[in-house]
Each structure stands twice: as structure tokens, then as C-alpha cells.
MIPA-586154 format. One record per residue (C-alpha): y, x, z; residue number from 1; residue in three letters. Coordinates in steps of 0.05 Angstrom, whole numbers. Layout:
<lofis>
<Y: Y	X: X	Z: Z	k: NUM	r: ALA>
...
</lofis>
This chain:
<lofis>
<Y: 1474	X: 2965	Z: 1960	k: 1	r: MET>
<Y: 1488	X: 3039	Z: 1959	k: 2	r: SER>
<Y: 1555	X: 3064	Z: 1987	k: 3	r: GLU>
<Y: 1574	X: 3090	Z: 1918	k: 4	r: ARG>
<Y: 1560	X: 3024	Z: 1883	k: 5	r: VAL>
<Y: 1596	X: 2984	Z: 1938	k: 6	r: ALA>
<Y: 1658	X: 3027	Z: 1929	k: 7	r: SER>
<Y: 1662	X: 3015	Z: 1854	k: 8	r: MET>
<Y: 1702	X: 2958	Z: 1825	k: 9	r: LEU>
<Y: 1652	X: 2911	Z: 1793	k: 10	r: TRP>
<Y: 1706	X: 2883	Z: 1748	k: 11	r: ILE>
<Y: 1708	X: 2951	Z: 1714	k: 12	r: GLU>
<Y: 1634	X: 2968	Z: 1721	k: 13	r: LYS>
<Y: 1613	X: 2904	Z: 1686	k: 14	r: TYR>
<Y: 1670	X: 2898	Z: 1637	k: 15	r: ARG>
<Y: 1639	X: 2886	Z: 1568	k: 16	r: PRO>
<Y: 1646	X: 2947	Z: 1522	k: 17	r: ARG>
<Y: 1629	X: 2913	Z: 1456	k: 18	r: ARG>
<Y: 1652	X: 2848	Z: 1425	k: 19	r: LEU>
<Y: 1580	X: 2822	Z: 1424	k: 20	r: ASP>
<Y: 1576	X: 2830	Z: 1500	k: 21	r: ASP>
<Y: 1634	X: 2783	Z: 1514	k: 22	r: VAL>
<Y: 1620	X: 2716	Z: 1546	k: 23	r: ILE>
<Y: 1639	X: 2656	Z: 1502	k: 24	r: ASN>
<Y: 1701	X: 2661	Z: 1457	k: 25	r: GLN>
<Y: 1656	X: 2658	Z: 1395	k: 26	r: GLU>
<Y: 1713	X: 2639	Z: 1348	k: 27	r: GLU>
<Y: 1756	X: 2697	Z: 1372	k: 28	r: VAL>
<Y: 1699	X: 2746	Z: 1365	k: 29	r: ILE>
<Y: 1683	X: 2721	Z: 1295	k: 30	r: LEU>
<Y: 1755	X: 2728	Z: 1273	k: 31	r: GLY>
<Y: 1761	X: 2799	Z: 1299	k: 32	r: LEU>
<Y: 1695	X: 2819	Z: 1267	k: 33	r: LYS>
<Y: 1722	X: 2793	Z: 1201	k: 34	r: ASN>
<Y: 1783	X: 2838	Z: 1209	k: 35	r: LEU>
<Y: 1739	X: 2898	Z: 1222	k: 36	r: LEU>
<Y: 1696	X: 2882	Z: 1162	k: 37	r: ALA>
<Y: 1755	X: 2874	Z: 1115	k: 38	r: GLY>
<Y: 1812	X: 2921	Z: 1095	k: 39	r: ASN>
<Y: 1833	X: 2944	Z: 1165	k: 40	r: VAL>
<Y: 1895	X: 2977	Z: 1138	k: 41	r: VAL>
<Y: 1924	X: 2908	Z: 1124	k: 42	r: GLU>
<Y: 1910	X: 2883	Z: 1195	k: 43	r: MET>
<Y: 1970	X: 2845	Z: 1224	k: 44	r: PRO>
<Y: 1996	X: 2848	Z: 1294	k: 45	r: HIS>
<Y: 1952	X: 2805	Z: 1340	k: 46	r: LEU>
<Y: 1970	X: 2755	Z: 1394	k: 47	r: LEU>
<Y: 1917	X: 2735	Z: 1446	k: 48	r: PHE>
<Y: 1935	X: 2672	Z: 1485	k: 49	r: ALA>
<Y: 1897	X: 2634	Z: 1538	k: 50	r: GLY>
<Y: 1883	X: 2624	Z: 1613	k: 51	r: PRO>
<Y: 1876	X: 2685	Z: 1658	k: 52	r: PRO>
<Y: 1807	X: 2715	Z: 1666	k: 53	r: GLY>
<Y: 1780	X: 2692	Z: 1599	k: 54	r: THR>
<Y: 1771	X: 2762	Z: 1569	k: 55	r: GLY>
<Y: 1836	X: 2775	Z: 1531	k: 56	r: LYS>
<Y: 1846	X: 2847	Z: 1554	k: 57	r: THR>
<Y: 1772	X: 2861	Z: 1553	k: 58	r: THR>
<Y: 1766	X: 2838	Z: 1480	k: 59	r: ILE>
<Y: 1828	X: 2879	Z: 1460	k: 60	r: ALA>
<Y: 1795	X: 2942	Z: 1489	k: 61	r: LEU>
<Y: 1728	X: 2926	Z: 1458	k: 62	r: ALA>
<Y: 1761	X: 2916	Z: 1391	k: 63	r: PHE>
<Y: 1794	X: 2984	Z: 1397	k: 64	r: ALA>
<Y: 1727	X: 3016	Z: 1414	k: 65	r: ARG>
<Y: 1694	X: 2987	Z: 1353	k: 66	r: GLU>
<Y: 1752	X: 3006	Z: 1309	k: 67	r: LEU>
<Y: 1759	X: 3079	Z: 1331	k: 68	r: TYR>
<Y: 1692	X: 3096	Z: 1362	k: 69	r: GLY>
<Y: 1685	X: 3147	Z: 1418	k: 70	r: ASP>
<Y: 1756	X: 3173	Z: 1411	k: 71	r: HIS>
<Y: 1789	X: 3105	Z: 1419	k: 72	r: TRP>
<Y: 1831	X: 3127	Z: 1478	k: 73	r: ARG>
<Y: 1869	X: 3175	Z: 1433	k: 74	r: ASP>
<Y: 1895	X: 3117	Z: 1392	k: 75	r: TYR>
<Y: 1909	X: 3063	Z: 1444	k: 76	r: VAL>
<Y: 1969	X: 3054	Z: 1491	k: 77	r: LEU>
<Y: 1965	X: 3001	Z: 1545	k: 78	r: GLU>
<Y: 2030	X: 2972	Z: 1574	k: 79	r: LEU>
<Y: 2044	X: 2915	Z: 1621	k: 80	r: ASN>
<Y: 2107	X: 2875	Z: 1606	k: 81	r: ALA>
<Y: 2113	X: 2850	Z: 1678	k: 82	r: SER>
<Y: 2112	X: 2921	Z: 1705	k: 83	r: ASP>
<Y: 2157	X: 2950	Z: 1651	k: 84	r: GLU>
<Y: 2208	X: 2895	Z: 1638	k: 85	r: ARG>
<Y: 2259	X: 2944	Z: 1612	k: 86	r: GLY>
<Y: 2252	X: 2938	Z: 1537	k: 87	r: ILE>
<Y: 2282	X: 3008	Z: 1531	k: 88	r: ASN>
<Y: 2224	X: 3036	Z: 1571	k: 89	r: VAL>
<Y: 2175	X: 3002	Z: 1524	k: 90	r: ILE>
<Y: 2214	X: 3025	Z: 1463	k: 91	r: ARG>
<Y: 2213	X: 3098	Z: 1485	k: 92	r: GLU>
<Y: 2140	X: 3097	Z: 1503	k: 93	r: LYS>
<Y: 2121	X: 3066	Z: 1436	k: 94	r: VAL>
<Y: 2165	X: 3115	Z: 1399	k: 95	r: LYS>
<Y: 2134	X: 3175	Z: 1434	k: 96	r: ILE>
<Y: 2064	X: 3146	Z: 1424	k: 97	r: PHE>
<Y: 2074	X: 3132	Z: 1350	k: 98	r: ALA>
<Y: 2109	X: 3196	Z: 1329	k: 99	r: GLN>
<Y: 2072	X: 3256	Z: 1301	k: 100	r: TYR>
<Y: 2016	X: 3210	Z: 1277	k: 101	r: PHE>
<Y: 1989	X: 3214	Z: 1207	k: 102	r: THR>
<Y: 1945	X: 3155	Z: 1186	k: 103	r: PRO>
<Y: 1875	X: 3171	Z: 1164	k: 104	r: THR>
<Y: 1816	X: 3131	Z: 1138	k: 105	r: GLU>
<Y: 1784	X: 3133	Z: 1208	k: 106	r: GLU>
<Y: 1849	X: 3117	Z: 1244	k: 107	r: ALA>
<Y: 1897	X: 3080	Z: 1197	k: 108	r: PRO>
<Y: 1944	X: 3064	Z: 1255	k: 109	r: PHE>
<Y: 1950	X: 3066	Z: 1330	k: 110	r: LYS>
<Y: 1946	X: 3005	Z: 1375	k: 111	r: ILE>
<Y: 1994	X: 2984	Z: 1431	k: 112	r: VAL>
<Y: 1964	X: 2932	Z: 1478	k: 113	r: ILE>
<Y: 2021	X: 2896	Z: 1514	k: 114	r: LEU>
<Y: 1995	X: 2852	Z: 1570	k: 115	r: ASP>
<Y: 2034	X: 2794	Z: 1601	k: 116	r: GLU>
<Y: 2080	X: 2791	Z: 1542	k: 117	r: ALA>
<Y: 2101	X: 2720	Z: 1562	k: 118	r: ASP>
<Y: 2134	X: 2750	Z: 1624	k: 119	r: MET>
<Y: 2188	X: 2781	Z: 1581	k: 120	r: MET>
<Y: 2256	X: 2747	Z: 1572	k: 121	r: THR>
<Y: 2274	X: 2719	Z: 1504	k: 122	r: SER>
<Y: 2323	X: 2776	Z: 1495	k: 123	r: GLU>
<Y: 2270	X: 2828	Z: 1510	k: 124	r: ALA>
<Y: 2221	X: 2793	Z: 1462	k: 125	r: GLN>
<Y: 2274	X: 2795	Z: 1407	k: 126	r: THR>
<Y: 2281	X: 2870	Z: 1418	k: 127	r: ALA>
<Y: 2205	X: 2876	Z: 1419	k: 128	r: LEU>
<Y: 2201	X: 2842	Z: 1351	k: 129	r: ARG>
<Y: 2246	X: 2895	Z: 1323	k: 130	r: ARG>
<Y: 2203	X: 2950	Z: 1354	k: 131	r: ILE>
<Y: 2141	X: 2919	Z: 1322	k: 132	r: MET>
<Y: 2175	X: 2919	Z: 1254	k: 133	r: GLU>
<Y: 2202	X: 2990	Z: 1258	k: 134	r: VAL>
<Y: 2135	X: 3019	Z: 1278	k: 135	r: ASN>
<Y: 2091	X: 2974	Z: 1234	k: 136	r: ALA>
<Y: 2071	X: 3030	Z: 1187	k: 137	r: ARG>
<Y: 2035	X: 3070	Z: 1240	k: 138	r: VAL>
<Y: 2026	X: 3021	Z: 1298	k: 139	r: THR>
<Y: 1995	X: 2952	Z: 1309	k: 140	r: ARG>
<Y: 2011	X: 2911	Z: 1371	k: 141	r: PHE>
<Y: 1961	X: 2867	Z: 1408	k: 142	r: ILE>
<Y: 2003	X: 2821	Z: 1452	k: 143	r: LEU>
<Y: 1969	X: 2785	Z: 1509	k: 144	r: ILE>
<Y: 1997	X: 2724	Z: 1543	k: 145	r: CYS>
<Y: 1975	X: 2664	Z: 1585	k: 146	r: ASN>
<Y: 2026	X: 2616	Z: 1555	k: 147	r: TYR>
<Y: 2036	X: 2616	Z: 1480	k: 148	r: LEU>
<Y: 2097	X: 2571	Z: 1485	k: 149	r: ASN>
<Y: 2134	X: 2626	Z: 1522	k: 150	r: ARG>
<Y: 2129	X: 2673	Z: 1463	k: 151	r: ILE>
<Y: 2188	X: 2666	Z: 1415	k: 152	r: ILE>
<Y: 2175	X: 2638	Z: 1345	k: 153	r: SER>
<Y: 2195	X: 2701	Z: 1308	k: 154	r: PRO>
<Y: 2139	X: 2740	Z: 1343	k: 155	r: ILE>
<Y: 2088	X: 2684	Z: 1334	k: 156	r: GLN>
<Y: 2103	X: 2682	Z: 1259	k: 157	r: SER>
<Y: 2091	X: 2756	Z: 1253	k: 158	r: ARG>
<Y: 2023	X: 2757	Z: 1288	k: 159	r: THR>
<Y: 1953	X: 2730	Z: 1278	k: 160	r: ALA>
<Y: 1943	X: 2684	Z: 1338	k: 161	r: ILE>
<Y: 1876	X: 2680	Z: 1374	k: 162	r: PHE>
<Y: 1869	X: 2625	Z: 1426	k: 163	r: ARG>
<Y: 1822	X: 2635	Z: 1485	k: 164	r: PHE>
<Y: 1785	X: 2579	Z: 1521	k: 165	r: LYS>
<Y: 1776	X: 2572	Z: 1596	k: 166	r: ARG>
<Y: 1705	X: 2592	Z: 1615	k: 167	r: LEU>
<Y: 1655	X: 2539	Z: 1637	k: 168	r: SER>
<Y: 1614	X: 2541	Z: 1700	k: 169	r: PHE>
<Y: 1552	X: 2560	Z: 1660	k: 170	r: GLU>
<Y: 1590	X: 2618	Z: 1628	k: 171	r: ASP>
<Y: 1613	X: 2647	Z: 1694	k: 172	r: VAL>
<Y: 1547	X: 2631	Z: 1729	k: 173	r: LYS>
<Y: 1504	X: 2670	Z: 1679	k: 174	r: SER>
<Y: 1549	X: 2731	Z: 1684	k: 175	r: TYR>
<Y: 1551	X: 2730	Z: 1760	k: 176	r: LEU>
<Y: 1476	X: 2722	Z: 1763	k: 177	r: GLU>
<Y: 1468	X: 2784	Z: 1720	k: 178	r: MET>
<Y: 1513	X: 2823	Z: 1768	k: 179	r: ILE>
<Y: 1474	X: 2797	Z: 1828	k: 180	r: CYS>
<Y: 1408	X: 2820	Z: 1798	k: 181	r: ARG>
<Y: 1435	X: 2889	Z: 1783	k: 182	r: ASN>
<Y: 1467	X: 2897	Z: 1852	k: 183	r: GLU>
<Y: 1410	X: 2866	Z: 1892	k: 184	r: GLY>
<Y: 1453	X: 2809	Z: 1918	k: 185	r: VAL>
<Y: 1424	X: 2742	Z: 1941	k: 186	r: ASP>
<Y: 1472	X: 2688	Z: 1916	k: 187	r: CYS>
<Y: 1445	X: 2616	Z: 1909	k: 188	r: PRO>
<Y: 1472	X: 2570	Z: 1856	k: 189	r: GLU>
<Y: 1514	X: 2529	Z: 1905	k: 190	r: GLU>
<Y: 1550	X: 2593	Z: 1924	k: 191	r: VAL>
<Y: 1563	X: 2610	Z: 1851	k: 192	r: LEU>
<Y: 1591	X: 2540	Z: 1842	k: 193	r: LYS>
<Y: 1637	X: 2551	Z: 1902	k: 194	r: LYS>
<Y: 1661	X: 2617	Z: 1874	k: 195	r: ILE>
<Y: 1674	X: 2584	Z: 1807	k: 196	r: TYR>
<Y: 1713	X: 2527	Z: 1839	k: 197	r: ASP>
<Y: 1756	X: 2574	Z: 1881	k: 198	r: VAL>
<Y: 1769	X: 2622	Z: 1823	k: 199	r: SER>
<Y: 1787	X: 2563	Z: 1776	k: 200	r: LEU>
<Y: 1745	X: 2592	Z: 1720	k: 201	r: GLY>
<Y: 1778	X: 2660	Z: 1722	k: 202	r: ASP>
<Y: 1721	X: 2710	Z: 1711	k: 203	r: MET>
<Y: 1761	X: 2769	Z: 1738	k: 204	r: ARG>
<Y: 1777	X: 2732	Z: 1803	k: 205	r: ARG>
<Y: 1705	X: 2707	Z: 1808	k: 206	r: ALA>
<Y: 1676	X: 2778	Z: 1802	k: 207	r: ILE>
<Y: 1725	X: 2806	Z: 1853	k: 208	r: ASN>
<Y: 1707	X: 2750	Z: 1902	k: 209	r: LEU>
<Y: 1633	X: 2762	Z: 1891	k: 210	r: LEU>
<Y: 1640	X: 2836	Z: 1907	k: 211	r: GLN>
<Y: 1681	X: 2822	Z: 1969	k: 212	r: SER>
<Y: 1630	X: 2772	Z: 1994	k: 213	r: ALA>
<Y: 1572	X: 2820	Z: 1979	k: 214	r: ALA>
<Y: 1606	X: 2876	Z: 2017	k: 215	r: THR>
<Y: 1621	X: 2832	Z: 2078	k: 216	r: VAL>
<Y: 1554	X: 2795	Z: 2076	k: 217	r: GLY>
<Y: 1510	X: 2856	Z: 2066	k: 218	r: GLY>
<Y: 1480	X: 2830	Z: 2002	k: 219	r: GLY>
<Y: 1469	X: 2758	Z: 2025	k: 220	r: LYS>
<Y: 1524	X: 2708	Z: 2007	k: 221	r: ILE>
<Y: 1533	X: 2638	Z: 2035	k: 222	r: THR>
<Y: 1582	X: 2581	Z: 2022	k: 223	r: VAL>
<Y: 1609	X: 2591	Z: 2093	k: 224	r: GLU>
<Y: 1623	X: 2664	Z: 2078	k: 225	r: LEU>
<Y: 1662	X: 2646	Z: 2015	k: 226	r: ILE>
<Y: 1702	X: 2594	Z: 2055	k: 227	r: ASP>
<Y: 1719	X: 2647	Z: 2107	k: 228	r: ASN>
<Y: 1740	X: 2697	Z: 2054	k: 229	r: LEU>
<Y: 1785	X: 2651	Z: 2014	k: 230	r: VAL>
<Y: 1815	X: 2615	Z: 2074	k: 231	r: GLY>
<Y: 1874	X: 2576	Z: 2048	k: 232	r: LYS>
<Y: 1857	X: 2594	Z: 1976	k: 233	r: ALA>
<Y: 1811	X: 2534	Z: 1969	k: 234	r: SER>
<Y: 1833	X: 2484	Z: 1915	k: 235	r: PRO>
<Y: 1827	X: 2431	Z: 1971	k: 236	r: GLU>
<Y: 1894	X: 2459	Z: 1994	k: 237	r: ALA>
<Y: 1926	X: 2422	Z: 1936	k: 238	r: ILE>
<Y: 1899	X: 2356	Z: 1963	k: 239	r: SER>
<Y: 1927	X: 2372	Z: 2032	k: 240	r: LYS>
<Y: 1994	X: 2389	Z: 2001	k: 241	r: ILE>
<Y: 1997	X: 2321	Z: 1967	k: 242	r: ILE>
<Y: 1978	X: 2287	Z: 2033	k: 243	r: ASP>
<Y: 2036	X: 2323	Z: 2067	k: 244	r: MET>
<Y: 2084	X: 2302	Z: 2013	k: 245	r: LEU>
<Y: 2062	X: 2229	Z: 2019	k: 246	r: ARG>
<Y: 2076	X: 2232	Z: 2094	k: 247	r: MET>
<Y: 2145	X: 2263	Z: 2081	k: 248	r: GLY>
<Y: 2127	X: 2331	Z: 2111	k: 249	r: ASN>
<Y: 2164	X: 2376	Z: 2062	k: 250	r: PHE>
<Y: 2164	X: 2440	Z: 2105	k: 251	r: GLU>
<Y: 2089	X: 2439	Z: 2118	k: 252	r: SER>
<Y: 2075	X: 2425	Z: 2044	k: 253	r: ALA>
<Y: 2119	X: 2482	Z: 2022	k: 254	r: ARG>
<Y: 2089	X: 2530	Z: 2072	k: 255	r: SER>
<Y: 2017	X: 2513	Z: 2052	k: 256	r: LEU>
<Y: 2033	X: 2518	Z: 1978	k: 257	r: LEU>
<Y: 2064	X: 2587	Z: 1986	k: 258	r: TYR>
<Y: 2003	X: 2610	Z: 2025	k: 259	r: ASP>
<Y: 1958	X: 2581	Z: 1970	k: 260	r: PHE>
<Y: 1996	X: 2617	Z: 1915	k: 261	r: MET>
<Y: 1998	X: 2682	Z: 1953	k: 262	r: SER>
<Y: 1923	X: 2684	Z: 1966	k: 263	r: VAL>
<Y: 1900	X: 2659	Z: 1898	k: 264	r: THR>
<Y: 1951	X: 2696	Z: 1856	k: 265	r: GLY>
<Y: 1964	X: 2633	Z: 1815	k: 266	r: LEU>
<Y: 2031	X: 2625	Z: 1782	k: 267	r: ASP>
<Y: 2075	X: 2564	Z: 1785	k: 268	r: ALA>
<Y: 2051	X: 2537	Z: 1718	k: 269	r: GLY>
<Y: 1979	X: 2538	Z: 1740	k: 270	r: GLU>
<Y: 1997	X: 2504	Z: 1806	k: 271	r: VAL>
<Y: 2032	X: 2447	Z: 1768	k: 272	r: ILE>
<Y: 1968	X: 2436	Z: 1728	k: 273	r: ARG>
<Y: 1927	X: 2433	Z: 1792	k: 274	r: LEU>
<Y: 1975	X: 2383	Z: 1822	k: 275	r: ILE>
<Y: 1970	X: 2342	Z: 1758	k: 276	r: TYR>
<Y: 1894	X: 2342	Z: 1761	k: 277	r: SER>
<Y: 1894	X: 2322	Z: 1834	k: 278	r: GLU>
<Y: 1943	X: 2265	Z: 1824	k: 279	r: LEU>
<Y: 1902	X: 2241	Z: 1766	k: 280	r: LEU>
<Y: 1837	X: 2242	Z: 1805	k: 281	r: SER>
<Y: 1870	X: 2203	Z: 1863	k: 282	r: ARG>
<Y: 1902	X: 2151	Z: 1818	k: 283	r: ASN>
<Y: 1971	X: 2176	Z: 1840	k: 284	r: LEU>
<Y: 1993	X: 2196	Z: 1770	k: 285	r: LEU>
<Y: 2043	X: 2146	Z: 1743	k: 286	r: ASN>
<Y: 2101	X: 2148	Z: 1695	k: 287	r: ALA>
<Y: 2148	X: 2176	Z: 1748	k: 288	r: GLU>
<Y: 2104	X: 2232	Z: 1774	k: 289	r: THR>
<Y: 2081	X: 2251	Z: 1704	k: 290	r: ALA>
<Y: 2154	X: 2257	Z: 1682	k: 291	r: GLU>
<Y: 2170	X: 2300	Z: 1742	k: 292	r: ILE>
<Y: 2113	X: 2348	Z: 1728	k: 293	r: LEU>
<Y: 2130	X: 2352	Z: 1654	k: 294	r: ALA>
<Y: 2203	X: 2366	Z: 1670	k: 295	r: ASP>
<Y: 2188	X: 2423	Z: 1718	k: 296	r: PHE>
<Y: 2135	X: 2454	Z: 1672	k: 297	r: GLU>
<Y: 2188	X: 2456	Z: 1618	k: 298	r: TYR>
<Y: 2240	X: 2486	Z: 1666	k: 299	r: ARG>
<Y: 2192	X: 2543	Z: 1684	k: 300	r: LEU>
<Y: 2195	X: 2569	Z: 1613	k: 301	r: GLN>
<Y: 2268	X: 2587	Z: 1623	k: 302	r: PHE>
<Y: 2270	X: 2603	Z: 1697	k: 303	r: SER>
<Y: 2279	X: 2673	Z: 1726	k: 304	r: LEU>
<Y: 2258	X: 2648	Z: 1795	k: 305	r: ASN>
<Y: 2195	X: 2604	Z: 1793	k: 306	r: PRO>
<Y: 2197	X: 2600	Z: 1870	k: 307	r: GLU>
<Y: 2261	X: 2558	Z: 1866	k: 308	r: ILE>
<Y: 2231	X: 2512	Z: 1814	k: 309	r: GLN>
<Y: 2166	X: 2501	Z: 1851	k: 310	r: ILE>
<Y: 2205	X: 2485	Z: 1915	k: 311	r: THR>
<Y: 2249	X: 2436	Z: 1877	k: 312	r: ALA>
<Y: 2186	X: 2404	Z: 1848	k: 313	r: LEU>
<Y: 2159	X: 2390	Z: 1919	k: 314	r: LEU>
<Y: 2226	X: 2360	Z: 1938	k: 315	r: ALA>
<Y: 2224	X: 2314	Z: 1877	k: 316	r: LYS>
<Y: 2151	X: 2294	Z: 1888	k: 317	r: LEU>
<Y: 2162	X: 2277	Z: 1961	k: 318	r: ILE>
<Y: 2208	X: 2220	Z: 1938	k: 319	r: GLY>
<Y: 2159	X: 2195	Z: 1886	k: 320	r: ALA>
<Y: 2097	X: 2199	Z: 1930	k: 321	r: LEU>
<Y: 2124	X: 2177	Z: 1997	k: 322	r: SER>
<Y: 2077	X: 2126	Z: 2029	k: 323	r: VAL>
<Y: 2136	X: 2086	Z: 2054	k: 324	r: GLY>
<Y: 2169	X: 2083	Z: 1986	k: 325	r: LYS>
</lofis>
């Protein structure tokens, strides 16, 4: 690999630019194409919901490119709700962005892409709904979230909802193989499977891991190299955490879980789903543990401190899973 290529972020270099280039999500693509083919002026606000790394932001940008053409950047504002939680900041930016704009046939409105909208509080979302209504004549919002149930009903009822599916191994494998061919990287199928397992089907995370491995390995990637790079990020960590809980070792389980979340970037909700899957596969899921997981997943929707909730979850599970119970 050349030094210039190695220094580029592959996640941006290989981000699909057109709707037709996006992996999977056929139903979403078809729906958006129908919007483009119809009376665009009547397009509603959009809400993209689904797991991370499934193409939500990529498709939002590709949609804007196909709507506006080469000058799409003049009509699109990207904001991140988790970075700009102050609703007043969002209100002012949208107001400045939308003012002095006269709709035309080529650009009937501007688009605001608001990522991680489910990170906003209910109060902030209520204010956002008002912003969407006030600016509806000249602005359309594309809201992006991982968890649809964290978006308040008044916003859901005012948007066209598109649900994204988690990518399969074959989806991720074919895209990573294309990148490997272009970059001259040797990456056998068992390595691609390891990358997929570690990234939990998140295409963005898989591409970033592939680039890191290619940089360290000099173009040849092995399973051992991936293991060394991810360290404690392996999903096997969840199995070890459950073993620690069964032995009553709360401190070690908590420490390993925090390391796992820090390295993988997973949020508490995703971790709960991993614990659920692991308990199910080990025949440890019963009425008590299922109720505990469901209770804490519900609590997370209203919690301002997920770390407290995930710690309390471990404390609760240790009583339900204890070997000596």
C-alpha cells in the first residue's frame, strides 16, 4: 500500500456515493427512490432507525446527492445530537441555515441531517418537533437513530420511518473483499469472519478494523493479528463476564465489561442484547434472568447515566446466576 492510501480513512474512501451502491437495505432504497420519482416538494421529514454501521448516514448523504446533484453540499446541514445536546444550539444553527433561502424547482427545500437523535432528552425532542414544524416550508429533517423507541411519538408521527436491518456476514464479506482487492490486501475468509464477529455486523467498525490490521500487518492479515488488535474487544469477553458473575466475582466482571465497552464503543443497550444472546446459547436464560434484562433495557430509555444502570444490572445478575444459588 502506498503511504498516501494508508493514511486515508477507508470508511470515507469507500463510502457509497449513490443509493444503488449501498449494501443491502433494498426496501429502504426502493422507498427513497419512490420519493425522488414522485412530487419531491411534498416529501415529509424522514426518520432512519436501525443498528449502528448499517448505512443510515451514508444513505442520507447519497439521497441528498441524488436530489441536488453536484451542489448538494450547499443544501445540506449535518448535526450530531450527542455532540450538540443544547437544543438552543440546534435551533440557532437550523435558523441560520434555513434563512435567506428561496425554494426553486431544483432545490425545493434544504435538508438537515440530525444524527444520534435518540441521544436527546424527551424535552429536547419536544423542542426539536417545534423546530421541524416552524421550518417545514423550507427545510426537511432526516433524523437518524439506533433505537426507534427512544424517539417520542409526536416526532415519529410526523416522519416517514425507514427501518434498517443488521448486515449479514455475506454483506460485510463482499464489501471487505472489494476493499482488499483495491488496496492489495491479503485477507482470507476466516479473517473476514473474525472481523465480522468482533465488529458485530457494524460495517463502519469492520472497515476501520480492516484498515488498522492492513497497516500493522503490511498488507497480510491473520486471525492472530485481529486478536492482538482487538484485545479485550472480543465477544468472548461477554462469556467470561458471565462466568465471573456465576462465581460471584462482581469487581472483575465489572472491570472486564467496562474494558469491553471502551474498546468496542458499544452502548449499554447493545451490551444487554449480547448478554441475552450469550445466556440463551448457554441455557442460562430463564424467567428470572429474562425479566432482569428486560427491566434494565427499559430503564436505559430514561436514564441519564447508563454506566450506573449497567453496573446495577451486573449486581442483579450476580444473584440470579450464582453457582451456589
